[in-house]
HTML snippet that shows the backbone in 3Dmol.js (N, CA, C, O; Angstrom):
<script src="https://3Dmol.org/build/3Dmol-min.js"></script>
<div id="view" style="width:600px;height:400px;position:relative"></div>
<script>
const pdb = `
ATOM      1  N   MET A   1      88.910  84.743  48.070  1.00  0.00           N
ATOM      2  CA  MET A   1      90.170  85.134  47.494  1.00  0.00           C
ATOM      3  C   MET A   1      90.421  86.579  47.344  1.00  0.00           C
ATOM      4  O   MET A   1      90.071  87.024  46.251  1.00  0.00           O
ATOM      5  N   SER A   2      90.908  87.370  48.118  1.00  0.00           N
ATOM      6  CA  SER A   2      91.065  88.732  47.856  1.00  0.00           C
ATOM      7  C   SER A   2      92.485  89.209  47.644  1.00  0.00           C
ATOM      8  O   SER A   2      93.426  88.663  48.222  1.00  0.00           O
ATOM      9  N   PHE A   3      92.622  90.116  46.905  1.00  0.00           N
ATOM     10  CA  PHE A   3      94.027  90.524  46.449  1.00  0.00           C
ATOM     11  C   PHE A   3      94.472  91.576  47.647  1.00  0.00           C
ATOM     12  O   PHE A   3      93.802  92.479  48.148  1.00  0.00           O
ATOM     13  N   GLY A   4      95.814  91.163  47.937  1.00  0.00           N
ATOM     14  CA  GLY A   4      96.432  92.184  48.849  1.00  0.00           C
ATOM     15  C   GLY A   4      97.109  93.240  48.093  1.00  0.00           C
ATOM     16  O   GLY A   4      96.992  93.328  46.871  1.00  0.00           O
ATOM     17  N   ILE A   5      97.904  94.146  48.890  1.00  0.00           N
ATOM     18  CA  ILE A   5      98.683  95.237  48.344  1.00  0.00           C
ATOM     19  C   ILE A   5      99.807  94.747  47.408  1.00  0.00           C
ATOM     20  O   ILE A   5     100.076  95.363  46.376  1.00  0.00           O
ATOM     21  N   THR A   6     100.474  93.603  47.792  1.00  0.00           N
ATOM     22  CA  THR A   6     101.528  93.365  46.846  1.00  0.00           C
ATOM     23  C   THR A   6     101.036  92.767  45.476  1.00  0.00           C
ATOM     24  O   THR A   6     101.665  92.957  44.434  1.00  0.00           O
ATOM     25  N   GLU A   7      99.972  92.093  45.533  1.00  0.00           N
ATOM     26  CA  GLU A   7      99.311  91.551  44.225  1.00  0.00           C
ATOM     27  C   GLU A   7      98.936  92.669  43.285  1.00  0.00           C
ATOM     28  O   GLU A   7      99.205  92.679  42.084  1.00  0.00           O
ATOM     29  N   LEU A   8      98.348  93.522  43.883  1.00  0.00           N
ATOM     30  CA  LEU A   8      97.674  94.847  43.233  1.00  0.00           C
ATOM     31  C   LEU A   8      98.955  95.686  42.610  1.00  0.00           C
ATOM     32  O   LEU A   8      98.835  96.228  41.511  1.00  0.00           O
ATOM     33  N   LEU A   9     100.097  95.762  43.304  1.00  0.00           N
ATOM     34  CA  LEU A   9     101.194  96.407  42.697  1.00  0.00           C
ATOM     35  C   LEU A   9     101.821  95.672  41.795  1.00  0.00           C
ATOM     36  O   LEU A   9     102.434  96.293  40.926  1.00  0.00           O
ATOM     37  N   ILE A  10     101.835  94.311  41.760  1.00  0.00           N
ATOM     38  CA  ILE A  10     102.416  93.449  40.671  1.00  0.00           C
ATOM     39  C   ILE A  10     101.445  93.688  39.475  1.00  0.00           C
ATOM     40  O   ILE A  10     101.926  93.918  38.365  1.00  0.00           O
ATOM     41  N   ILE A  11     100.110  93.643  39.659  1.00  0.00           N
ATOM     42  CA  ILE A  11      99.399  93.940  38.512  1.00  0.00           C
ATOM     43  C   ILE A  11      99.454  95.167  37.869  1.00  0.00           C
ATOM     44  O   ILE A  11      99.309  95.269  36.651  1.00  0.00           O
ATOM     45  N   LEU A  12      99.667  96.168  38.663  1.00  0.00           N
ATOM     46  CA  LEU A  12      99.884  97.455  38.161  1.00  0.00           C
ATOM     47  C   LEU A  12     101.099  97.643  37.319  1.00  0.00           C
ATOM     48  O   LEU A  12     101.123  98.292  36.273  1.00  0.00           O
ATOM     49  N   VAL A  13     102.245  96.935  37.940  1.00  0.00           N
ATOM     50  CA  VAL A  13     103.431  97.023  37.088  1.00  0.00           C
ATOM     51  C   VAL A  13     103.358  96.258  35.713  1.00  0.00           C
ATOM     52  O   VAL A  13     104.019  96.679  34.764  1.00  0.00           O
ATOM     53  N   ILE A  14     102.607  95.197  35.599  1.00  0.00           N
ATOM     54  CA  ILE A  14     102.485  94.471  34.495  1.00  0.00           C
ATOM     55  C   ILE A  14     101.519  95.252  33.491  1.00  0.00           C
ATOM     56  O   ILE A  14     101.718  95.141  32.281  1.00  0.00           O
ATOM     57  N   VAL A  15     100.500  96.023  33.966  1.00  0.00           N
ATOM     58  CA  VAL A  15      99.741  96.804  33.102  1.00  0.00           C
ATOM     59  C   VAL A  15     100.567  97.971  32.482  1.00  0.00           C
ATOM     60  O   VAL A  15     100.467  98.272  31.293  1.00  0.00           O
ATOM     61  N   VAL A  16     101.387  98.608  33.357  1.00  0.00           N
ATOM     62  CA  VAL A  16     102.179  99.666  32.753  1.00  0.00           C
ATOM     63  C   VAL A  16     103.291  99.059  31.952  1.00  0.00           C
ATOM     64  O   VAL A  16     103.780  99.838  31.134  1.00  0.00           O
ATOM     65  N   LEU A  17     103.739  98.013  31.984  1.00  0.00           N
ATOM     66  CA  LEU A  17     104.706  97.454  31.190  1.00  0.00           C
ATOM     67  C   LEU A  17     104.094  97.025  29.742  1.00  0.00           C
ATOM     68  O   LEU A  17     104.804  97.070  28.738  1.00  0.00           O
ATOM     69  N   LEU A  18     102.662  96.583  29.690  1.00  0.00           N
ATOM     70  CA  LEU A  18     102.152  96.150  28.481  1.00  0.00           C
ATOM     71  C   LEU A  18     101.591  97.467  27.793  1.00  0.00           C
ATOM     72  O   LEU A  18     101.739  97.569  26.576  1.00  0.00           O
ATOM     73  N   PHE A  19     101.040  98.346  28.404  1.00  0.00           N
ATOM     74  CA  PHE A  19     100.343  99.461  27.728  1.00  0.00           C
ATOM     75  C   PHE A  19     101.290 100.675  27.596  1.00  0.00           C
ATOM     76  O   PHE A  19     101.182 101.409  26.613  1.00  0.00           O
ATOM     77  N   GLY A  20     102.198 100.909  28.532  1.00  0.00           N
ATOM     78  CA  GLY A  20     102.938 102.131  28.597  1.00  0.00           C
ATOM     79  C   GLY A  20     102.194 103.254  29.192  1.00  0.00           C
ATOM     80  O   GLY A  20     100.964 103.295  29.194  1.00  0.00           O
ATOM     81  N   THR A  21     103.026 104.254  29.748  1.00  0.00           N
ATOM     82  CA  THR A  21     102.383 105.351  30.540  1.00  0.00           C
ATOM     83  C   THR A  21     101.541 106.339  29.472  1.00  0.00           C
ATOM     84  O   THR A  21     100.537 106.952  29.835  1.00  0.00           O
ATOM     85  N   THR A  22     101.997 106.403  28.318  1.00  0.00           N
ATOM     86  CA  THR A  22     101.219 107.461  27.510  1.00  0.00           C
ATOM     87  C   THR A  22      99.924 106.920  27.076  1.00  0.00           C
ATOM     88  O   THR A  22      98.928 107.639  26.989  1.00  0.00           O
ATOM     89  N   LYS A  23      99.918 105.595  26.787  1.00  0.00           N
ATOM     90  CA  LYS A  23      98.620 105.080  26.441  1.00  0.00           C
ATOM     91  C   LYS A  23      97.646 105.003  27.680  1.00  0.00           C
ATOM     92  O   LYS A  23      96.447 105.228  27.510  1.00  0.00           O
ATOM     93  N   LEU A  24      98.136 104.696  28.888  1.00  0.00           N
ATOM     94  CA  LEU A  24      97.394 104.830  30.095  1.00  0.00           C
ATOM     95  C   LEU A  24      96.798 106.198  30.329  1.00  0.00           C
ATOM     96  O   LEU A  24      95.624 106.367  30.659  1.00  0.00           O
ATOM     97  N   LYS A  25      97.781 107.279  30.116  1.00  0.00           N
ATOM     98  CA  LYS A  25      97.365 108.654  30.304  1.00  0.00           C
ATOM     99  C   LYS A  25      96.111 109.046  29.279  1.00  0.00           C
ATOM    100  O   LYS A  25      95.131 109.679  29.671  1.00  0.00           O
ATOM    101  N   ASN A  26      96.273 108.603  27.979  1.00  0.00           N
ATOM    102  CA  ASN A  26      95.256 108.860  26.930  1.00  0.00           C
ATOM    103  C   ASN A  26      93.967 108.337  27.409  1.00  0.00           C
ATOM    104  O   ASN A  26      92.957 109.039  27.368  1.00  0.00           O
ATOM    105  N   ILE A  27      93.960 106.980  27.919  1.00  0.00           N
ATOM    106  CA  ILE A  27      92.912 106.336  28.322  1.00  0.00           C
ATOM    107  C   ILE A  27      92.277 107.074  29.575  1.00  0.00           C
ATOM    108  O   ILE A  27      91.050 107.066  29.678  1.00  0.00           O
ATOM    109  N   GLY A  28      93.047 107.707  30.525  1.00  0.00           N
ATOM    110  CA  GLY A  28      92.524 108.353  31.612  1.00  0.00           C
ATOM    111  C   GLY A  28      91.868 109.770  31.005  1.00  0.00           C
ATOM    112  O   GLY A  28      90.742 110.159  31.315  1.00  0.00           O
ATOM    113  N   ASN A  29      92.620 110.362  30.237  1.00  0.00           N
ATOM    114  CA  ASN A  29      91.911 111.561  29.616  1.00  0.00           C
ATOM    115  C   ASN A  29      90.527 111.387  28.912  1.00  0.00           C
ATOM    116  O   ASN A  29      89.554 112.123  29.076  1.00  0.00           O
ATOM    117  N   ASP A  30      90.600 110.298  28.104  1.00  0.00           N
ATOM    118  CA  ASP A  30      89.274 109.983  27.472  1.00  0.00           C
ATOM    119  C   ASP A  30      88.235 109.583  28.592  1.00  0.00           C
ATOM    120  O   ASP A  30      87.074 109.967  28.448  1.00  0.00           O
ATOM    121  N   LEU A  31      88.527 108.952  29.525  1.00  0.00           N
ATOM    122  CA  LEU A  31      87.448 108.706  30.486  1.00  0.00           C
ATOM    123  C   LEU A  31      87.042 109.958  31.270  1.00  0.00           C
ATOM    124  O   LEU A  31      85.862 110.204  31.521  1.00  0.00           O
ATOM    125  N   GLY A  32      88.086 110.757  31.655  1.00  0.00           N
ATOM    126  CA  GLY A  32      87.568 112.012  32.208  1.00  0.00           C
ATOM    127  C   GLY A  32      86.916 112.862  31.461  1.00  0.00           C
ATOM    128  O   GLY A  32      86.189 113.648  32.069  1.00  0.00           O
ATOM    129  N   GLY A  33      86.971 112.953  30.098  1.00  0.00           N
ATOM    130  CA  GLY A  33      86.204 113.808  29.190  1.00  0.00           C
ATOM    131  C   GLY A  33      84.851 113.243  29.065  1.00  0.00           C
ATOM    132  O   GLY A  33      83.892 114.003  28.932  1.00  0.00           O
ATOM    133  N   ALA A  34      84.674 111.730  29.104  1.00  0.00           N
ATOM    134  CA  ALA A  34      83.358 111.154  28.984  1.00  0.00           C
ATOM    135  C   ALA A  34      82.547 111.570  30.128  1.00  0.00           C
ATOM    136  O   ALA A  34      81.397 111.994  30.015  1.00  0.00           O
ATOM    137  N   ILE A  35      83.230 111.427  31.325  1.00  0.00           N
ATOM    138  CA  ILE A  35      82.467 111.729  32.535  1.00  0.00           C
ATOM    139  C   ILE A  35      82.029 113.191  32.646  1.00  0.00           C
ATOM    140  O   ILE A  35      80.933 113.472  33.130  1.00  0.00           O
ATOM    141  N   LYS A  36      82.896 114.140  32.193  1.00  0.00           N
ATOM    142  CA  LYS A  36      82.642 115.412  32.138  1.00  0.00           C
ATOM    143  C   LYS A  36      81.408 115.820  31.193  1.00  0.00           C
ATOM    144  O   LYS A  36      80.644 116.754  31.435  1.00  0.00           O
ATOM    145  N   GLY A  37      81.342 115.022  30.143  1.00  0.00           N
ATOM    146  CA  GLY A  37      80.406 115.292  29.152  1.00  0.00           C
ATOM    147  C   GLY A  37      79.029 114.834  29.667  1.00  0.00           C
ATOM    148  O   GLY A  37      78.006 115.482  29.446  1.00  0.00           O
ATOM    149  N   PHE A  38      79.057 113.624  30.401  1.00  0.00           N
ATOM    150  CA  PHE A  38      77.876 113.102  30.933  1.00  0.00           C
ATOM    151  C   PHE A  38      77.323 114.150  32.086  1.00  0.00           C
ATOM    152  O   PHE A  38      76.128 114.441  32.134  1.00  0.00           O
ATOM    153  N   ARG A  39      78.211 114.647  32.934  1.00  0.00           N
ATOM    154  CA  ARG A  39      77.901 115.618  33.903  1.00  0.00           C
ATOM    155  C   ARG A  39      77.117 116.942  33.224  1.00  0.00           C
ATOM    156  O   ARG A  39      76.060 117.409  33.647  1.00  0.00           O
ATOM    157  N   ASN A  40      77.844 117.411  32.132  1.00  0.00           N
ATOM    158  CA  ASN A  40      77.069 118.583  31.533  1.00  0.00           C
ATOM    159  C   ASN A  40      75.780 118.278  31.111  1.00  0.00           C
ATOM    160  O   ASN A  40      74.876 119.097  31.276  1.00  0.00           O
ATOM    161  N   ALA A  41      75.558 117.045  30.510  1.00  0.00           N
ATOM    162  CA  ALA A  41      74.392 116.676  29.876  1.00  0.00           C
ATOM    163  C   ALA A  41      73.313 116.518  30.911  1.00  0.00           C
ATOM    164  O   ALA A  41      72.160 116.909  30.734  1.00  0.00           O
ATOM    165  N   MET A  42      73.729 115.947  31.957  1.00  0.00           N
ATOM    166  CA  MET A  42      72.847 115.996  33.262  1.00  0.00           C
ATOM    167  C   MET A  42      72.370 117.288  33.615  1.00  0.00           C
ATOM    168  O   MET A  42      71.169 117.528  33.740  1.00  0.00           O
ATOM    169  N   ASP A  43      73.306 118.160  33.786  1.00  0.00           N
ATOM    170  CA  ASP A  43      73.030 119.488  34.252  1.00  0.00           C
ATOM    171  C   ASP A  43      72.126 120.255  33.419  1.00  0.00           C
ATOM    172  O   ASP A  43      71.219 120.952  33.873  1.00  0.00           O
ATOM    173  N   SER A  44      72.437 120.087  31.989  1.00  0.00           N
ATOM    174  CA  SER A  44      71.526 120.784  31.187  1.00  0.00           C
ATOM    175  C   SER A  44      70.104 120.215  31.299  1.00  0.00           C
ATOM    176  O   SER A  44      69.176 121.021  31.355  1.00  0.00           O
ATOM    177  N   ASP A  45      69.875 119.022  31.334  1.00  0.00           N
ATOM    178  CA  ASP A  45      68.561 118.440  31.516  1.00  0.00           C
ATOM    179  C   ASP A  45      67.847 118.981  32.876  1.00  0.00           C
ATOM    180  O   ASP A  45      66.637 119.195  32.958  1.00  0.00           O
ATOM    181  N   ASP A  46      68.700 119.151  33.835  1.00  0.00           N
ATOM    182  CA  ASP A  46      68.032 119.752  35.141  1.00  0.00           C
ATOM    183  C   ASP A  46      67.612 121.119  35.010  1.00  0.00           C
ATOM    184  O   ASP A  46      66.566 121.529  35.514  1.00  0.00           O
ATOM    185  N   ASP A  47      68.478 121.904  34.280  1.00  0.00           N
ATOM    186  CA  ASP A  47      68.095 123.187  33.904  1.00  0.00           C
ATOM    187  C   ASP A  47      66.732 123.338  32.967  1.00  0.00           C
ATOM    188  O   ASP A  47      65.935 124.261  33.137  1.00  0.00           O
ATOM    189  N   LYS A  48      66.582 122.378  32.024  1.00  0.00           N
ATOM    190  CA  LYS A  48      65.421 122.354  31.258  1.00  0.00           C
ATOM    191  C   LYS A  48      64.202 122.134  32.093  1.00  0.00           C
ATOM    192  O   LYS A  48      63.180 122.797  31.917  1.00  0.00           O
ATOM    193  N   ASP A  49      64.319 121.117  33.086  1.00  0.00           N
ATOM    194  CA  ASP A  49      63.358 120.811  33.895  1.00  0.00           C
ATOM    195  C   ASP A  49      62.745 121.970  34.806  1.00  0.00           C
ATOM    196  O   ASP A  49      61.552 122.136  35.062  1.00  0.00           O
ATOM    197  N   LYS A  50      63.830 122.732  35.238  1.00  0.00           N
ATOM    198  CA  LYS A  50      63.555 123.982  36.062  1.00  0.00           C
ATOM    199  C   LYS A  50      62.831 125.001  35.365  1.00  0.00           C
ATOM    200  O   LYS A  50      62.034 125.757  35.921  1.00  0.00           O
ATOM    201  N   LEU A  51      63.138 125.019  34.028  1.00  0.00           N
ATOM    202  CA  LEU A  51      62.556 126.075  33.159  1.00  0.00           C
ATOM    203  C   LEU A  51      60.975 125.818  32.981  1.00  0.00           C
ATOM    204  O   LEU A  51      60.121 126.704  32.960  1.00  0.00           O
ATOM    205  N   THR A  52      60.731 124.316  32.846  1.00  0.00           N
ATOM    206  CA  THR A  52      59.465 123.953  32.461  1.00  0.00           C
ATOM    207  C   THR A  52      58.780 124.216  33.731  1.00  0.00           C
ATOM    208  O   THR A  52      57.697 124.802  33.703  1.00  0.00           O
ATOM    209  N   ALA A  53      59.309 123.836  34.861  1.00  0.00           N
ATOM    210  CA  ALA A  53      58.545 123.920  36.208  1.00  0.00           C
ATOM    211  C   ALA A  53      58.177 125.490  36.382  1.00  0.00           C
ATOM    212  O   ALA A  53      57.063 125.718  36.855  1.00  0.00           O
ATOM    213  N   ASP A  54      59.010 126.610  36.043  1.00  0.00           N
ATOM    214  CA  ASP A  54      58.963 127.901  36.160  1.00  0.00           C
ATOM    215  C   ASP A  54      57.594 128.367  35.263  1.00  0.00           C
ATOM    216  O   ASP A  54      56.633 129.022  35.667  1.00  0.00           O
ATOM    217  N   GLU A  55      57.822 127.835  33.978  1.00  0.00           N
ATOM    218  CA  GLU A  55      56.702 128.215  33.074  1.00  0.00           C
ATOM    219  C   GLU A  55      55.290 127.690  33.574  1.00  0.00           C
ATOM    220  O   GLU A  55      54.341 128.466  33.461  1.00  0.00           O
ATOM    221  N   ASP A  56      55.095 126.530  34.077  1.00  0.00           N
ATOM    222  CA  ASP A  56      54.071 125.959  34.691  1.00  0.00           C
ATOM    223  C   ASP A  56      53.440 126.640  35.805  1.00  0.00           C
ATOM    224  O   ASP A  56      52.224 126.671  35.996  1.00  0.00           O
ATOM    225  N   SER A  57      54.481 127.281  36.661  1.00  0.00           N
ATOM    226  CA  SER A  57      53.957 127.980  37.815  1.00  0.00           C
ATOM    227  C   SER A  57      53.455 129.258  37.411  1.00  0.00           C
ATOM    228  O   SER A  57      52.491 129.764  37.986  1.00  0.00           O
ATOM    229  N   SER A  58      54.063 129.830  36.429  1.00  0.00           N
ATOM    230  CA  SER A  58      53.515 131.214  35.818  1.00  0.00           C
ATOM    231  C   SER A  58      52.249 130.983  35.097  1.00  0.00           C
ATOM    232  O   SER A  58      51.394 131.867  35.041  1.00  0.00           O
ATOM    233  N   LEU A  59      52.094 129.807  34.532  1.00  0.00           N
ATOM    234  CA  LEU A  59      50.471 129.622  34.196  1.00  0.00           C
ATOM    235  C   LEU A  59      49.525 129.403  35.146  1.00  0.00           C
ATOM    236  O   LEU A  59      48.355 129.752  34.993  1.00  0.00           O
ATOM    237  N   LYS A  60      49.934 128.853  36.115  1.00  0.00           N
ATOM    238  CA  LYS A  60      49.076 128.712  37.301  1.00  0.00           C
ATOM    239  C   LYS A  60      48.745 129.937  37.945  1.00  0.00           C
ATOM    240  O   LYS A  60      47.644 130.068  38.479  1.00  0.00           O
ATOM    241  N   ASP A  61      49.635 130.890  37.946  1.00  0.00           N
ATOM    242  CA  ASP A  61      49.311 132.336  38.683  1.00  0.00           C
ATOM    243  C   ASP A  61      48.313 132.889  37.751  1.00  0.00           C
ATOM    244  O   ASP A  61      47.349 133.425  38.299  1.00  0.00           O
ATOM    245  N   VAL A  62      48.329 132.877  36.413  1.00  0.00           N
ATOM    246  CA  VAL A  62      47.388 133.565  35.555  1.00  0.00           C
ATOM    247  C   VAL A  62      45.962 133.003  35.686  1.00  0.00           C
ATOM    248  O   VAL A  62      45.007 133.780  35.665  1.00  0.00           O
ATOM    249  N   THR A  63      45.785 131.646  35.824  1.00  0.00           N
ATOM    250  CA  THR A  63      44.808 131.014  35.718  1.00  0.00           C
ATOM    251  C   THR A  63      43.655 131.480  36.511  1.00  0.00           C
ATOM    252  O   THR A  63      42.565 131.668  35.972  1.00  0.00           O
ATOM    253  N   PRO A  64      43.878 131.698  37.933  1.00  0.00           N
ATOM    254  CA  PRO A  64      42.783 132.045  38.790  1.00  0.00           C
ATOM    255  C   PRO A  64      42.145 133.427  38.303  1.00  0.00           C
ATOM    256  O   PRO A  64      40.925 133.582  38.367  1.00  0.00           O
ATOM    257  N   GLY A  65      43.030 134.479  37.792  1.00  0.00           N
ATOM    258  CA  GLY A  65      42.460 135.652  37.483  1.00  0.00           C
ATOM    259  C   GLY A  65      41.612 135.537  36.216  1.00  0.00           C
ATOM    260  O   GLY A  65      40.553 136.143  36.052  1.00  0.00           O
ATOM    261  N   THR A  66      42.191 134.677  35.309  1.00  0.00           N
ATOM    262  CA  THR A  66      41.309 134.347  34.000  1.00  0.00           C
ATOM    263  C   THR A  66      39.958 133.737  34.516  1.00  0.00           C
ATOM    264  O   THR A  66      38.875 134.161  34.112  1.00  0.00           O
ATOM    265  N   GLN A  67      40.069 132.787  35.372  1.00  0.00           N
ATOM    266  CA  GLN A  67      38.835 132.101  35.784  1.00  0.00           C
ATOM    267  C   GLN A  67      37.645 133.183  36.612  1.00  0.00           C
ATOM    268  O   GLN A  67      36.429 133.003  36.560  1.00  0.00           O
ATOM    269  N   GLU A  68      38.173 134.055  37.192  1.00  0.00           N
ATOM    270  CA  GLU A  68      37.285 135.055  37.756  1.00  0.00           C
ATOM    271  C   GLU A  68      36.589 135.902  36.710  1.00  0.00           C
ATOM    272  O   GLU A  68      35.431 136.302  36.828  1.00  0.00           O
ATOM    273  N   LYS A  69      37.358 136.137  35.710  1.00  0.00           N
ATOM    274  CA  LYS A  69      36.917 137.037  34.510  1.00  0.00           C
ATOM    275  C   LYS A  69      35.692 136.061  33.866  1.00  0.00           C
ATOM    276  O   LYS A  69      34.553 136.496  33.699  1.00  0.00           O
ATOM    277  N   VAL A  70      36.018 134.941  33.592  1.00  0.00           N
ATOM    278  CA  VAL A  70      34.921 134.000  33.109  1.00  0.00           C
ATOM    279  C   VAL A  70      33.763 134.083  33.817  1.00  0.00           C
ATOM    280  O   VAL A  70      32.711 134.413  33.270  1.00  0.00           O
ATOM    281  N   GLU A  71      33.851 133.779  35.149  1.00  0.00           N
ATOM    282  CA  GLU A  71      32.706 133.693  36.071  1.00  0.00           C
ATOM    283  C   GLU A  71      32.044 134.943  36.034  1.00  0.00           C
ATOM    284  O   GLU A  71      30.815 134.880  36.005  1.00  0.00           O
ATOM    285  N   SER A  72      32.602 136.137  36.028  1.00  0.00           N
ATOM    286  CA  SER A  72      31.924 137.382  36.069  1.00  0.00           C
ATOM    287  C   SER A  72      31.113 137.644  34.699  1.00  0.00           C
ATOM    288  O   SER A  72      30.060 138.280  34.663  1.00  0.00           O
ATOM    289  N   ARG A  73      31.708 137.101  33.642  1.00  0.00           N
ATOM    290  CA  ARG A  73      31.050 137.247  32.438  1.00  0.00           C
ATOM    291  C   ARG A  73      29.793 136.291  32.264  1.00  0.00           C
ATOM    292  O   ARG A  73      28.828 136.619  31.574  1.00  0.00           O
ATOM    293  N   LYS A  74      29.874 135.139  32.911  1.00  0.00           N
ATOM    294  CA  LYS A  74      28.716 134.239  33.012  1.00  0.00           C
ATOM    295  C   LYS A  74      27.667 134.840  33.773  1.00  0.00           C
ATOM    296  O   LYS A  74      26.508 134.637  33.411  1.00  0.00           O
ATOM    297  N   GLU A  75      27.933 135.653  34.917  1.00  0.00           N
ATOM    298  CA  GLU A  75      26.699 136.183  35.626  1.00  0.00           C
ATOM    299  C   GLU A  75      26.145 137.299  34.922  1.00  0.00           C
ATOM    300  O   GLU A  75      25.006 137.643  35.235  1.00  0.00           O
ATOM    301  N   SER A  76      26.786 137.956  33.979  1.00  0.00           N
ATOM    302  CA  SER A  76      26.210 139.109  33.186  1.00  0.00           C
ATOM    303  C   SER A  76      25.172 138.706  32.115  1.00  0.00           C
ATOM    304  O   SER A  76      24.642 139.568  31.413  1.00  0.00           O
TER     305      SER A  76
END
`;
const viewer = $3Dmol.createViewer("view");
viewer.addModel(pdb, "pdb");
viewer.setStyle({}, {cartoon: {color: "spectrum"}});
viewer.zoomTo();
viewer.render();
</script>
């Protein structure tokens, strides 16, 4: 049992009559704000992951030089 265009329009009219346009507008604004907040939170998590990855790569760059110094001190 699928809904056609006419049934969906009738349901839409009933919803508008029950809740009113201002209440539906407020619900839409709240939903949009929630989605925007979720996206911002996801983006900030991605930025933190990138910073952590950059810090790890900089530590890896330092490690080989330090290891050579340790090996040269062991030989002495």
